[in-house]
ZADO-597730 format. One record per atom (N, C-alpha, C): residue number from 1; x, y, z; residue in one letter; atom name. Coordinates in nm, 3 decimals. Layout:
ZADO-597730
<NUM <X Y Z> "a" "CA"> ...
***
This chain:
ZADO-597730
<1 <-0.237 1.659 0.183> "m" "N"> <1 <-0.205 1.682 0.045> "m" "CA"> <1 <-0.121 1.568 -0.008> "m" "C"> <2 <-0.022 1.523 0.069> "f" "N"> <2 <0.064 1.412 0.027> "f" "CA"> <2 <-0.019 1.288 0.001> "f" "C"> <3 <-0.124 1.269 0.081> "a" "N"> <3 <-0.212 1.153 0.062> "a" "CA"> <3 <-0.283 1.163 -0.072> "a" "C"> <4 <-0.325 1.284 -0.113> "r" "N"> <4 <-0.391 1.299 -0.243> "r" "CA"> <4 <-0.294 1.266 -0.355> "r" "C"> <5 <-0.169 1.310 -0.342> "l" "N"> <5 <-0.069 1.278 -0.443> "l" "CA"> <5 <-0.046 1.128 -0.447> "l" "C"> <6 <-0.035 1.069 -0.331> "t" "N"> <6 <-0.014 0.925 -0.325> "t" "CA"> <6 <-0.129 0.852 -0.393> "t" "C"> <7 <-0.250 0.896 -0.367> "a" "N"> <7 <-0.365 0.831 -0.431> "a" "CA"> <7 <-0.357 0.844 -0.581> "a" "C"> <8 <-0.317 0.959 -0.628> "a" "N"> <8 <-0.307 0.978 -0.773> "a" "CA"> <8 <-0.197 0.892 -0.832> "a" "C"> <9 <-0.085 0.883 -0.764> "l" "N"> <9 <0.026 0.803 -0.815> "l" "CA"> <9 <-0.003 0.654 -0.810> "l" "C"> <10 <-0.083 0.611 -0.714> "t" "N"> <10 <-0.110 0.468 -0.702> "t" "CA"> <10 <-0.214 0.419 -0.800> "t" "C"> <11 <-0.265 0.506 -0.882> "l" "N"> <11 <-0.362 0.461 -0.982> "l" "CA"> <11 <-0.306 0.344 -1.062> "l" "C"> <12 <-0.178 0.344 -1.086> "a" "N"> <12 <-0.121 0.239 -1.169> "a" "CA"> <12 <-0.009 0.163 -1.101> "a" "C"> <13 <0.007 0.182 -0.970> "a" "N"> <13 <0.124 0.117 -0.909> "a" "CA"> <13 <0.108 0.090 -0.761> "a" "C"> <14 <0.163 -0.023 -0.717> "i" "N"> <14 <0.168 -0.053 -0.576> "i" "CA"> <14 <0.287 0.008 -0.506> "i" "C"> <15 <0.398 0.038 -0.572> "p" "N"> <15 <0.510 0.092 -0.498> "p" "CA"> <15 <0.476 0.217 -0.420> "p" "C"> <16 <0.378 0.292 -0.462> "a" "N"> <16 <0.343 0.414 -0.392> "a" "CA"> <16 <0.290 0.385 -0.253> "a" "C"> <17 <0.270 0.258 -0.221> "l" "N"> <17 <0.230 0.224 -0.086> "l" "CA"> <17 <0.332 0.278 0.013> "l" "C"> <18 <0.456 0.277 -0.024> "a" "N"> <18 <0.558 0.332 0.064> "a" "CA"> <18 <0.529 0.477 0.095> "a" "C"> <19 <0.478 0.551 -0.002> "l" "N"> <19 <0.444 0.691 0.021> "l" "CA"> <19 <0.325 0.703 0.115> "l" "C"> <20 <0.229 0.617 0.098> "a" "N"> <20 <0.109 0.624 0.181> "a" "CA"> <20 <0.142 0.593 0.326> "a" "C"> <21 <0.246 0.513 0.350> "q" "N"> <21 <0.281 0.476 0.485> "q" "CA"> <21 <0.378 0.575 0.549> "q" "C"> <22 <0.423 0.672 0.473> "a" "N"> <22 <0.513 0.772 0.528> "a" "CA"> <22 <0.438 0.857 0.630> "a" "C"> <23 <0.511 0.909 0.729> "p" "N"> <23 <0.444 0.995 0.826> "p" "CA"> <23 <0.380 1.114 0.756> "p" "C"> <24 <0.276 1.166 0.815> "a" "N"> <24 <0.206 1.280 0.756> "a" "CA"> <24 <0.305 1.394 0.738> "a" "C"> <25 <0.303 1.453 0.622> "e" "N"> <25 <0.393 1.564 0.593> "e" "CA"> <25 <0.309 1.686 0.559> "e" "C"> <26 <0.371 1.802 0.573> "e" "N"> <26 <0.303 1.925 0.533> "e" "CA"> <26 <0.285 1.923 0.383> "e" "C"> <27 <0.189 2.002 0.336> "d" "N"> <27 <0.173 2.015 0.192> "d" "CA"> <27 <0.300 2.075 0.136> "d" "C"> <28 <0.359 2.004 0.042> "k" "N"> <28 <0.480 2.056 -0.021> "k" "CA"> <28 <0.496 1.990 -0.156> "k" "C"> <29 <0.569 2.054 -0.242> "p" "N"> <29 <0.596 1.992 -0.372> "p" "CA"> <29 <0.676 1.864 -0.352> "p" "C"> <30 <0.664 1.774 -0.447> "i" "N"> <30 <0.736 1.647 -0.439> "i" "CA"> <30 <0.819 1.635 -0.565> "i" "C"> <31 <0.946 1.614 -0.547> "t" "N"> <31 <1.033 1.602 -0.663> "t" "CA"> <31 <1.039 1.459 -0.711> "t" "C"> <32 <1.075 1.444 -0.835> "k" "N"> <32 <1.092 1.310 -0.891> "k" "CA"> <32 <1.204 1.237 -0.817> "k" "C"> <33 <1.306 1.309 -0.775> "a" "N"> <33 <1.417 1.248 -0.701> "a" "CA"> <33 <1.367 1.192 -0.567> "a" "C"> <34 <1.281 1.268 -0.497> "e" "N"> <34 <1.226 1.220 -0.370> "e" "CA"> <34 <1.141 1.095 -0.391> "e" "C"> <35 <1.058 1.100 -0.493> "l" "N"> <35 <0.974 0.985 -0.524> "l" "CA"> <35 <1.060 0.865 -0.560> "l" "C"> <36 <1.161 0.887 -0.641> "s" "N"> <36 <1.250 0.778 -0.681> "s" "CA"> <36 <1.319 0.716 -0.559> "s" "C"> <37 <1.363 0.799 -0.466> "a" "N"> <37 <1.430 0.747 -0.346> "a" "CA"> <37 <1.334 0.662 -0.263> "a" "C"> <38 <1.209 0.704 -0.252> "k" "N"> <38 <1.110 0.627 -0.176> "k" "CA"> <38 <1.079 0.495 -0.247> "k" "C"> <39 <1.069 0.499 -0.379> "l" "N"> <39 <1.046 0.376 -0.454> "l" "CA"> <39 <1.164 0.280 -0.438> "l" "C"> <40 <1.286 0.334 -0.445> "d" "N"> <40 <1.404 0.250 -0.430> "d" "CA"> <40 <1.408 0.184 -0.292> "d" "C"> <41 <1.372 0.259 -0.188> "a" "N"> <41 <1.372 0.203 -0.053> "a" "CA"> <41 <1.267 0.093 -0.040> "a" "C"> <42 <1.149 0.115 -0.098> "d" "N"> <42 <1.045 0.014 -0.092> "d" "CA"> <42 <1.086 -0.110 -0.170> "d" "C"> <43 <1.147 -0.090 -0.286> "y" "N"> <43 <1.194 -0.204 -0.366> "y" "CA"> <43 <1.300 -0.282 -0.290> "y" "C"> <44 <1.394 -0.212 -0.228> "a" "N"> <44 <1.500 -0.279 -0.151> "a" "CA"> <44 <1.440 -0.362 -0.039> "a" "C"> <45 <1.335 -0.310 0.025> "n" "N"> <45 <1.268 -0.385 0.131> "n" "CA"> <45 <1.197 -0.508 0.074> "n" "C"> <46 <1.138 -0.494 -0.041> "l" "N"> <46 <1.065 -0.604 -0.104> "l" "CA"> <46 <1.159 -0.711 -0.157> "l" "C"> <47 <1.275 -0.672 -0.209> "d" "N"> <47 <1.374 -0.765 -0.264> "d" "CA"> <47 <1.455 -0.825 -0.149> "d" "C"> <48 <1.397 -0.921 -0.079> "a" "N"> <48 <1.454 -0.974 0.045> "a" "CA"> <48 <1.594 -1.034 0.025> "a" "C"> <49 <1.617 -1.104 -0.085> "d" "N"> <49 <1.748 -1.166 -0.105> "d" "CA"> <49 <1.848 -1.074 -0.177> "d" "C"> <50 <1.806 -0.952 -0.206> "k" "N"> <50 <1.890 -0.848 -0.265> "k" "CA"> <50 <1.957 -0.891 -0.395> "k" "C"> <51 <1.884 -0.968 -0.477> "d" "N"> <51 <1.940 -1.013 -0.604> "d" "CA"> <51 <1.897 -0.924 -0.721> "d" "C"> <52 <1.825 -0.816 -0.693> "g" "N"> <52 <1.783 -0.725 -0.798> "g" "CA"> <52 <1.656 -0.767 -0.869> "g" "C"> <53 <1.590 -0.871 -0.822> "k" "N"> <53 <1.465 -0.920 -0.880> "k" "CA"> <53 <1.369 -0.949 -0.766> "k" "C"> <54 <1.243 -0.910 -0.784> "v" "N"> <54 <1.140 -0.943 -0.686> "v" "CA"> <54 <1.064 -1.063 -0.740> "v" "C"> <55 <1.066 -1.171 -0.664> "t" "N"> <55 <1.003 -1.296 -0.707> "t" "CA"> <55 <0.865 -1.310 -0.645> "t" "C"> <56 <0.793 -1.409 -0.693> "a" "N"> <56 <0.661 -1.439 -0.636> "a" "CA"> <56 <0.675 -1.472 -0.488> "a" "C"> <57 <0.779 -1.545 -0.452> "a" "N"> <57 <0.799 -1.581 -0.310> "a" "CA"> <57 <0.818 -1.457 -0.225> "a" "C"> <58 <0.893 -1.358 -0.275> "e" "N"> <58 <0.915 -1.235 -0.198> "e" "CA"> <58 <0.785 -1.155 -0.187> "e" "C"> <59 <0.708 -1.151 -0.292> "i" "N"> <59 <0.578 -1.082 -0.286> "i" "CA"> <59 <0.488 -1.154 -0.188> "i" "C"> <60 <0.482 -1.287 -0.196> "n" "N"> <60 <0.397 -1.363 -0.103> "n" "CA"> <60 <0.440 -1.341 0.041> "n" "C"> <61 <0.570 -1.333 0.065> "s" "N"> <61 <0.618 -1.307 0.200> "s" "CA"> <61 <0.569 -1.172 0.249> "s" "C"> <62 <0.577 -1.067 0.164> "r" "N"> <62 <0.530 -0.934 0.202> "r" "CA"> <62 <0.380 -0.936 0.226> "r" "C"> <63 <0.306 -1.006 0.140> "l" "N"> <63 <0.160 -1.013 0.157> "l" "CA"> <63 <0.125 -1.082 0.288> "l" "C"> <64 <0.197 -1.187 0.323> "k" "N"> <64 <0.169 -1.259 0.447> "k" "CA"> <64 <0.199 -1.170 0.568> "k" "C"> <65 <0.311 -1.102 0.565> "i" "N"> <65 <0.346 -1.011 0.675> "i" "CA"> <65 <0.240 -0.903 0.691> "i" "C"> <66 <0.193 -0.847 0.579> "s" "N"> <66 <0.089 -0.744 0.585> "s" "CA"> <66 <-0.041 -0.799 0.643> "s" "C"> <67 <-0.078 -0.919 0.599> "a" "N"> <67 <-0.201 -0.980 0.649> "a" "CA"> <67 <-0.191 -1.008 0.799> "a" "C"> <68 <-0.076 -1.056 0.842> "e" "N"> <68 <-0.058 -1.082 0.985> "e" "CA"> <68 <-0.064 -0.954 1.066> "e" "C"> <69 <-0.005 -0.846 1.014> "a" "N"> <69 <-0.009 -0.717 1.083> "a" "CA"> <69 <-0.153 -0.665 1.092> "a" "C"> <70 <-0.228 -0.679 0.983> "e" "N"> <70 <-0.368 -0.636 0.984> "e" "CA"> <70 <-0.448 -0.718 1.084> "e" "C"> <71 <-0.420 -0.848 1.093> "l" "N"> <71 <-0.490 -0.934 1.187> "l" "CA"> <71 <-0.460 -0.892 1.331> "l" "C"> <72 <-0.337 -0.853 1.358> "e" "N"> <72 <-0.302 -0.807 1.493> "e" "CA"> <72 <-0.379 -0.681 1.529> "e" "C"> <73 <-0.397 -0.591 1.435> "v" "N"> <73 <-0.475 -0.469 1.460> "v" "CA"> <73 <-0.620 -0.507 1.491> "v" "C"> <74 <-0.674 -0.599 1.413> "i" "N"> <74 <-0.812 -0.644 1.436> "i" "CA"> <74 <-0.826 -0.708 1.573> "i" "C"> <75 <-0.728 -0.789 1.611> "k" "N"> <75 <-0.733 -0.854 1.743> "k" "CA"> <75 <-0.735 -0.749 1.855> "k" "C"> <76 <-0.651 -0.646 1.843> "k" "N"> <76 <-0.647 -0.542 1.945> "k" "CA"> <76 <-0.780 -0.467 1.953> "k" "C"> <77 <-0.837 -0.435 1.836> "e" "N"> <77 <-0.966 -0.366 1.834> "e" "CA"> <77 <-1.076 -0.454 1.893> "e" "C"> <78 <-1.070 -0.581 1.863> "r" "N"> <78 <-1.169 -0.676 1.913> "r" "CA"> <78 <-1.158 -0.688 2.066> "r" "C"> <79 <-1.035 -0.695 2.118> "d" "N"> <79 <-1.015 -0.704 2.262> "d" "CA"> <79 <-1.064 -0.576 2.332> "d" "C"> <80 <-1.041 -0.461 2.270> "a" "N"> <80 <-1.089 -0.335 2.327> "a" "CA"> <80 <-1.242 -0.332 2.328> "a" "C"> <81 <-1.304 -0.383 2.222> "a" "N"> <81 <-1.451 -0.388 2.217> "a" "CA"> <81 <-1.504 -0.478 2.329> "a" "C"> <82 <-1.439 -0.590 2.353> "f" "N"> <82 <-1.481 -0.680 2.460> "f" "CA"> <82 <-1.478 -0.606 2.594> "f" "C"> <83 <-1.368 -0.535 2.617> "a" "N"> <83 <-1.355 -0.461 2.743> "a" "CA"> <83 <-1.466 -0.357 2.757> "a" "C"> <84 <-1.506 -0.296 2.647> "k" "N"> <84 <-1.615 -0.198 2.652> "k" "CA"> <84 <-1.749 -0.265 2.680> "k" "C"> <85 <-1.771 -0.383 2.624> "f" "N"> <85 <-1.898 -0.454 2.648> "f" "CA"> <85 <-1.909 -0.495 2.793> "f" "C"> <86 <-1.802 -0.535 2.855> "d" "N"> <86 <-1.803 -0.581 2.994> "d" "CA"> <86 <-1.764 -0.466 3.085> "d" "C"> <87 <-1.846 -0.362 3.085> "t" "N"> <87 <-1.810 -0.238 3.154> "t" "CA"> <87 <-1.793 -0.254 3.304> "t" "C"> <88 <-1.871 -0.339 3.369> "d" "N"> <88 <-1.857 -0.355 3.515> "d" "CA"> <88 <-1.758 -0.464 3.550> "d" "C"> <89 <-1.702 -0.531 3.452> "g" "N"> <89 <-1.601 -0.631 3.477> "g" "CA"> <89 <-1.652 -0.756 3.547> "g" "C"> <90 <-1.784 -0.779 3.544> "n" "N"> <90 <-1.838 -0.894 3.616> "n" "CA"> <90 <-1.843 -1.020 3.531> "n" "C"> <91 <-1.796 -1.014 3.410> "g" "N"> <91 <-1.794 -1.133 3.326> "g" "CA"> <91 <-1.928 -1.170 3.268> "g" "C"> <92 <-2.024 -1.078 3.266> "t" "N"> <92 <-2.155 -1.107 3.210> "t" "CA"> <92 <-2.143 -1.150 3.064> "t" "C"> <93 <-2.054 -1.088 2.994> "i" "N"> <93 <-2.025 -1.131 2.858> "i" "CA"> <93 <-1.901 -1.218 2.867> "i" "C"> <94 <-1.919 -1.345 2.852> "t" "N"> <94 <-1.804 -1.434 2.861> "t" "CA"> <94 <-1.723 -1.427 2.732> "t" "C"> <95 <-1.601 -1.465 2.744> "r" "N"> <95 <-1.514 -1.463 2.627> "r" "CA"> <95 <-1.567 -1.557 2.518> "r" "C"> <96 <-1.618 -1.670 2.558> "a" "N"> <96 <-1.671 -1.766 2.460> "a" "CA"> <96 <-1.789 -1.705 2.384> "a" "C"> <97 <-1.878 -1.634 2.455> "e" "N"> <97 <-1.991 -1.569 2.388> "e" "CA"> <97 <-1.941 -1.461 2.292> "e" "C"> <98 <-1.845 -1.384 2.340> "f" "N"> <98 <-1.791 -1.277 2.257> "f" "CA"> <98 <-1.724 -1.335 2.132> "f" "C"> <99 <-1.642 -1.438 2.151> "d" "N"> <99 <-1.572 -1.500 2.037> "d" "CA"> <99 <-1.671 -1.557 1.935> "d" "C"> <100 <-1.783 -1.611 1.985> "a" "N"> <100 <-1.882 -1.668 1.893> "a" "CA"> <100 <-1.946 -1.560 1.806> "a" "C"> <101 <-1.953 -1.438 1.858> "r" "N"> <101 <-2.019 -1.330 1.784> "r" "CA"> <101 <-1.922 -1.237 1.712> "r" "C"> <102 <-1.797 -1.239 1.751> "a" "N"> <102 <-1.697 -1.150 1.691> "a" "CA"> <102 <-1.584 -1.235 1.632> "a" "C"> <103 <-1.616 -1.306 1.528> "k" "N"> <103 <-1.520 -1.397 1.467> "k" "CA"> <103 <-1.409 -1.320 1.396> "k" "C"> <104 <-1.290 -1.374 1.404> "l" "N"> <104 <-1.177 -1.316 1.332> "l" "CA"> <104 <-1.177 -1.365 1.188> "l" "C"> <105 <-1.135 -1.281 1.097> "p" "N"> <105 <-1.123 -1.329 0.959> "p" "CA"> <105 <-1.005 -1.425 0.948> "p" "C"> <106 <-1.006 -1.504 0.845> "t" "N"> <106 <-0.893 -1.594 0.821> "t" "CA"> <106 <-0.799 -1.527 0.721> "t" "C"> <107 <-0.673 -1.559 0.733> "i" "N"> <107 <-0.575 -1.506 0.640> "i" "CA"> <107 <-0.576 -1.593 0.515> "i" "C"> <108 <-0.595 -1.529 0.401> "k" "N"> <108 <-0.596 -1.601 0.275> "k" "CA"> <108 <-0.453 -1.635 0.234> "k" "C"> <109 <-0.441 -1.739 0.152> "d" "N"> <109 <-0.310 -1.770 0.097> "d" "CA"> <109 <-0.267 -1.656 0.007> "d" "C"> <110 <-0.142 -1.611 0.021> "p" "N"> <110 <-0.096 -1.501 -0.063> "p" "CA"> <110 <-0.090 -1.544 -0.210> "p" "C"> <111 <-0.109 -1.448 -0.299> "d" "N"> <111 <-0.107 -1.476 -0.442> "d" "CA"> <111 <-0.032 -1.365 -0.515> "d" "C"> <112 <0.087 -1.395 -0.560> "a" "N"> <112 <0.171 -1.296 -0.628> "a" "CA"> <112 <0.131 -1.273 -0.773> "a" "C"> <113 <0.043 -1.356 -0.828> "k" "N"> <113 <0.010 -1.347 -0.971> "k" "CA"> <113 <-0.034 -1.207 -1.014> "k" "C"> <114 <-0.126 -1.139 -0.942> "p" "N"> <114 <-0.167 -1.006 -0.989> "p" "CA"> <114 <-0.052 -0.906 -0.994> "p" "C"> <115 <0.042 -0.920 -0.900> "f" "N"> <115 <0.155 -0.827 -0.896> "f" "CA"> <115 <0.252 -0.857 -1.010> "f" "C"> <116 <0.279 -0.985 -1.031> "l" "N"> <116 <0.368 -1.021 -1.141> "l" "CA"> <116 <0.305 -0.982 -1.275> "l" "C"> <117 <0.176 -1.003 -1.288> "a" "N"> <117 <0.108 -0.967 -1.412> "a" "CA"> <117 <0.118 -0.817 -1.438> "a" "C"> <118 <0.111 -0.738 -1.333> "r" "N"> <118 <0.112 -0.593 -1.347> "r" "CA"> <118 <0.251 -0.535 -1.370> "r" "C"> <119 <0.352 -0.592 -1.303> "f" "N"> <119 <0.484 -0.531 -1.304> "f" "CA"> <119 <0.589 -0.605 -1.385> "f" "C"> <120 <0.572 -0.733 -1.409> "d" "N"> <120 <0.674 -0.812 -1.479> "d" "CA"> <120 <0.660 -0.789 -1.629> "d" "C"> <121 <0.714 -0.679 -1.675> "g" "N"> <121 <0.699 -0.638 -1.815> "g" "CA"> <121 <0.754 -0.738 -1.915> "g" "C"> <122 <0.865 -0.801 -1.883> "n" "N"> <122 <0.923 -0.895 -1.978> "n" "CA"> <122 <0.880 -1.040 -1.952> "n" "C"> <123 <0.790 -1.058 -1.857> "k" "N"> <123 <0.728 -1.188 -1.825> "k" "CA"> <123 <0.832 -1.298 -1.797> "k" "C"> <124 <0.939 -1.260 -1.720> "d" "N"> <124 <1.039 -1.360 -1.683> "d" "CA"> <124 <1.015 -1.419 -1.545> "d" "C"> <125 <0.902 -1.382 -1.483> "g" "N"> <125 <0.867 -1.438 -1.352> "g" "CA"> <125 <0.926 -1.362 -1.235> "g" "C"> <126 <0.995 -1.253 -1.261> "t" "N"> <126 <1.051 -1.168 -1.155> "t" "CA"> <126 <1.025 -1.023 -1.191> "t" "C"> <127 <1.044 -0.936 -1.093> "i" "N"> <127 <1.025 -0.793 -1.115> "i" "CA"> <127 <1.158 -0.723 -1.091> "i" "C"> <128 <1.211 -0.660 -1.194> "s" "N"> <128 <1.335 -0.584 -1.180> "s" "CA"> <128 <1.303 -0.450 -1.115> "s" "C"> <129 <1.407 -0.381 -1.072> "k" "N"> <129 <1.386 -0.249 -1.013> "k" "CA"> <129 <1.321 -0.155 -1.114> "k" "C"> <130 <1.365 -0.160 -1.240> "d" "N"> <130 <1.306 -0.073 -1.342> "d" "CA"> <130 <1.158 -0.105 -1.362> "d" "C"> <131 <1.122 -0.233 -1.365> "e" "N"> <131 <0.982 -0.272 -1.381> "e" "CA"> <131 <0.900 -0.226 -1.260> "e" "C"> <132 <0.959 -0.234 -1.141> "f" "N"> <132 <0.893 -0.193 -1.017> "f" "CA"> <132 <0.864 -0.044 -1.018> "f" "C"> <133 <0.958 0.034 -1.066> "r" "N"> <133 <0.947 0.180 -1.062> "r" "CA"> <133 <0.865 0.238 -1.177> "r" "C"> <134 <0.861 0.170 -1.291> "a" "N"> <134 <0.805 0.226 -1.413> "a" "CA"> <134 <0.663 0.281 -1.400> "a" "C"> <135 <0.564 0.207 -1.346> "p" "N"> <135 <0.428 0.260 -1.342> "p" "CA"> <135 <0.414 0.388 -1.259> "p" "C"> <136 <0.480 0.392 -1.145> "t" "N"> <136 <0.468 0.509 -1.059> "t" "CA"> <136 <0.539 0.629 -1.121> "t" "C"> <137 <0.657 0.605 -1.177> "l" "N"> <137 <0.728 0.717 -1.240> "l" "CA"> <137 <0.654 0.766 -1.365> "l" "C"> <138 <0.586 0.676 -1.436> "a" "N"> <138 <0.505 0.719 -1.551> "a" "CA"> <138 <0.392 0.809 -1.503> "a" "C"> <139 <0.329 0.773 -1.392> "n" "N"> <139 <0.223 0.858 -1.336> "n" "CA"> <139 <0.280 0.992 -1.291> "n" "C"> <140 <0.400 0.990 -1.232> "f" "N"> <140 <0.463 1.114 -1.191> "f" "CA"> <140 <0.478 1.206 -1.312> "f" "C"> <141 <0.527 1.150 -1.421> "t" "N"> <141 <0.546 1.229 -1.543> "t" "CA"> <141 <0.414 1.287 -1.592> "t" "C"> <142 <0.305 1.208 -1.584> "k" "N"> <142 <0.174 1.258 -1.626> "k" "CA"> <142 <0.127 1.373 -1.536> "k" "C"> <143 <0.153 1.361 -1.405> "l" "N"> <143 <0.105 1.462 -1.310> "l" "CA"> <143 <0.189 1.589 -1.313> "l" "C"> <144 <0.314 1.579 -1.355> "d" "N"> <144 <0.405 1.693 -1.362> "d" "CA"> <144 <0.373 1.772 -1.488> "d" "C"> <145 <0.265 1.849 -1.483> "a" "N"> <145 <0.210 1.917 -1.600> "a" "CA"> <145 <0.311 2.008 -1.669> "a" "C"> <146 <0.391 2.080 -1.593> "n" "N"> <146 <0.486 2.172 -1.655> "n" "CA"> <146 <0.624 2.108 -1.678> "n" "C"> <147 <0.636 1.979 -1.649> "k" "N"> <147 <0.757 1.900 -1.677> "k" "CA"> <147 <0.883 1.959 -1.615> "k" "C"> <148 <0.869 2.012 -1.489> "d" "N"> <148 <0.986 2.068 -1.422> "d" "CA"> <148 <1.049 1.971 -1.323> "d" "C"> <149 <1.000 1.846 -1.317> "g" "N"> <149 <1.057 1.747 -1.227> "g" "CA"> <149 <1.003 1.756 -1.086> "g" "C"> <150 <0.903 1.837 -1.063> "t" "N"> <150 <0.841 1.852 -0.932> "t" "CA"> <150 <0.690 1.858 -0.951> "t" "C"> <151 <0.618 1.790 -0.864> "i" "N"> <151 <0.472 1.800 -0.867> "i" "CA"> <151 <0.434 1.905 -0.763> "i" "C"> <152 <0.395 2.021 -0.813> "s" "N"> <152 <0.362 2.134 -0.726> "s" "CA"> <152 <0.231 2.107 -0.653> "s" "C"> <153 <0.201 2.192 -0.557> "i" "N"> <153 <0.075 2.183 -0.483> "i" "CA"> <153 <-0.042 2.194 -0.582> "i" "C"> <154 <-0.032 2.286 -0.677> "a" "N"> <154 <-0.139 2.302 -0.776> "a" "CA"> <154 <-0.156 2.174 -0.859> "a" "C"> <155 <-0.044 2.113 -0.898> "e" "N"> <155 <-0.053 1.989 -0.975> "e" "CA"> <155 <-0.110 1.875 -0.890> "e" "C"> <156 <-0.073 1.872 -0.762> "q" "N"> <156 <-0.129 1.771 -0.671> "q" "CA"> <156 <-0.280 1.790 -0.657> "q" "C"> <157 <-0.322 1.916 -0.641> "n" "N"> <157 <-0.466 1.945 -0.629> "n" "CA"> <157 <-0.540 1.905 -0.756> "n" "C"> <158 <-0.481 1.935 -0.871> "a" "N"> <158 <-0.544 1.900 -0.999> "a" "CA"> <158 <-0.557 1.748 -1.010> "a" "C"> <159 <-0.455 1.674 -0.969> "a" "N"> <159 <-0.459 1.528 -0.976> "a" "CA"> <159 <-0.566 1.473 -0.881> "a" "C"> <160 <-0.572 1.528 -0.761> "a" "N"> <160 <-0.672 1.482 -0.664> "a" "CA"> <160 <-0.813 1.512 -0.713> "a" "C"> <161 <-0.830 1.628 -0.774> "s" "N"> <161 <-0.961 1.666 -0.826> "s" "CA"> <161 <-1.002 1.573 -0.940> "s" "C"> <162 <-0.909 1.544 -1.029> "a" "N"> <162 <-0.938 1.453 -1.141> "a" "CA"> <162 <-0.968 1.313 -1.089> "a" "C"> <163 <-0.896 1.270 -0.987> "l" "N"> <163 <-0.918 1.138 -0.929> "l" "CA"> <163 <-1.056 1.128 -0.865> "l" "C"> <164 <-1.098 1.234 -0.800> "a" "N"> <164 <-1.229 1.235 -0.734> "a" "CA"> <164 <-1.342 1.225 -0.835> "a" "C"> <165 <-1.320 1.273 -0.955> "k" "N"> <165 <-1.424 1.272 -1.058> "k" "CA"> <165 <-1.430 1.138 -1.133> "k" "C"> <166 <-1.324 1.058 -1.124> "k" "N"> <166 <-1.319 0.931 -1.197> "k" "CA"> <166 <-1.395 0.823 -1.121> "k" "C"> <167 <-1.460 0.731 -1.195> "p" "N"> <167 <-1.520 0.616 -1.127> "p" "CA"> <167 <-1.408 0.527 -1.072> "p" "C"> <168 <-1.438 0.456 -0.967> "a" "N"> <168 <-1.340 0.370 -0.904> "a" "CA"> <168 <-1.289 0.266 -1.005> "a" "C"> <169 <-1.157 0.256 -1.012> "a" "N"> <169 <-1.096 0.160 -1.103> "a" "CA"> <169 <-1.045 0.041 -1.023> "a" "C"> <170 <-1.046 -0.074 -1.084> "k" "N"> <170 <-0.991 -0.192 -1.018> "k" "CA"> <170 <-0.839 -0.178 -1.015> "k" "C"> <171 <-0.782 -0.189 -0.898> "t" "N"> <171 <-0.638 -0.176 -0.885> "t" "CA"> <171 <-0.580 -0.301 -0.820> "t" "C"> <172 <-0.452 -0.318 -0.838> "t" "N"> <172 <-0.382 -0.427 -0.771> "t" "CA"> <172 <-0.376 -0.393 -0.623> "t" "C"> <173 <-0.408 -0.487 -0.534> "p" "N"> <173 <-0.404 -0.456 -0.392> "p" "CA"> <173 <-0.262 -0.421 -0.347> "p" "C"> <174 <-0.246 -0.340 -0.243> "p" "N"> <174 <-0.113 -0.303 -0.198> "p" "CA"> <174 <-0.039 -0.422 -0.141> "p" "C"> <175 <0.092 -0.421 -0.156> "i" "N"> <175 <0.174 -0.528 -0.100> "i" "CA"> <175 <0.186 -0.510 0.050> "i" "C"> <176 <0.196 -0.387 0.096> "g" "N"> <176 <0.204 -0.361 0.240> "g" "CA"> <176 <0.343 -0.386 0.294> "g" "C"> <177 <0.362 -0.353 0.420> "r" "N"> <177 <0.490 -0.376 0.488> "r" "CA"> <177 <0.467 -0.446 0.616> "r" "C"> 
***
């Protein structure tokens, strides 16, 4: 259920990535205070120099770390696949043959422009905490149908149902951790 809420909240924001990476939780209502605390923690992690502004360099650093982490996962999966192909361990499939057929992707140069374009409301080249939080909190307000400061299970289900009916929208890719 939390994943459905996260999907609904991320329609307009990358900060909800922090929610998606949270350990699986039981279905439960989510308060605006809980969401705000998670956004603040993610922003604090993103603002590496703790100056209250997220710069292109800080976004690029996060994007690079995420890409490297994804590459490590791919490497592990690729190594496990090799071990499965060489079931008798006799080296019939050499590493060179395997590498030629199972190429690793290359890491692209990070690009903070889409994130700055989306979140830098005053176009000063940095993202303030308020700018970082605004899209996700705006979505929270939309999903909180009865305006009680909590997104109930019913409201989460309604958001997930509405999201499932919508055509896929182009979104800013997640920054990752």
